[in-house]
N, C-alpha and C positions, 0 to 999 in steps of 0.2 A: 437400154443396156449401159448406158455411162452411168445410172445409179446402182447398178450390180456391182462393178467395181469400185467407187468410193466406200461403200458399206464394208467392206474385210477391210480398206485401207484405214479407215477409221479405228474401227476397232481394232486391229492391231498398233494403232497410234496411242488408243486408251490403256490398252493391256501393256504396253513396254514402258508407261509411266509418260509419255511425252506431252506434246500439249494438248489439254480439253478442249474440245472446241464448241459441245453444246455447253447452252447454257447451266444446265444443271454440273455438269462437269465444271464448270469454270466457277458455279458457286460452291460446290464439294472441295476442289483446291482453296480458295480464298476462304473457307471455312476452317482448313486443315494449318493454314498459312498463319492466321492472324484469332482467329477465335477460340481455337485449343488453346494458344497458349495464355491468350487471356482469362479464360474461363480456369486454366489450372490456378494461375496468380491469384482471380479473386478466391477460389478455396483457399489457399494459404492465407490470403490476408484476412478471412470469414475466422479460421484457427487461430491467428494471432490473435484477434478483436477478443474473442470468447477466452482464451489466457487471459488477454490482459483484464478482462472484466472478472474473472476469479481472481487475481490478483488482487485489483483494488478492492473487491468483496471484504478480502481476506486481511488488507491492511487499512479498512477503515474501522474493521472489529476490533481491531490491534490498538487502533486509536482510540476507540471507545473506551477500550478496558484502560488505556491511561490515562484517559482523562477521567473517568471516574475514580480512578485511584489516587489523583492527583488531587481532586476537591476530597476522597475521603483524608486525605493528608493533611489537607488544609483545615477539616474538619477537628482532626485531632489536634493539629497545634493548635488552634482557636481555642479549643476545651483547654488544653496544656496553659496555655496563657491566663485563662479565665482560673483556674487553680492555683495557680502562682502567685495570681493577683489576691486571690481568696487566702491563701497564705502568707503572703507579703501583710497583708492589714490584721490578719491572727496574731502572728509573729512581731508586730512592731514592738519596740520598746515601750514598758508599761513605765519603766522606772528608769533611775541615772544607774542601773549594776551595769557595770561591763557585761561584756559577751563572755560565755564561759571558754571559749576557743576562739586560734587565730582566724580562722574561714567561717565561722560559724554567721556572722551578720553579712558576710557576701553568696553563702549557699544558694539561697534562692537565685542569685543572679547568675551563677553559673548552671544552675539545672537548667534555668530559661535559657540559657545560651546555647549549652548544648542539645537541649531539646530541638530548637529552631534549628540547629546546625543537622542535625539527624533528619528533619523531615527536609531540611531542603535536598542532603545527600540522597535521601530517599526518592524525592520525586525526580531527581535528575538520573540518578541510574535506571529507576524504571521506565521515564521516557527512553531512554537511550538505548535498553535493552533490545536486542534484536530477540522478537519473541518469531 
């Protein structure tokens, strides 16, 4: 007879949100208290990791494009230097005649310097450009 009185009291305690005395009730309370917030935090972390992976992929692609462009510009600079060397060899004075203009003797030097500066500026701008 005492058992019949205990069961309704226990049910009333569980429905009112008071202490849960059964092992299943205690496990459910522990899960709600600790596991639910941990799972929610873990889900947020999984989403953040996915965002960072996508961002890392985009940045890797941008770096690859910038590196490719830098290599291309370096090759163009080497080609321009080779052409300038060829022009220097072909335009070397053959006789003791003076050059026709005041800047013609140093024109190839200015062109080489301008090409080098432009190539360097282009590489720096492309590497610093926010893609």
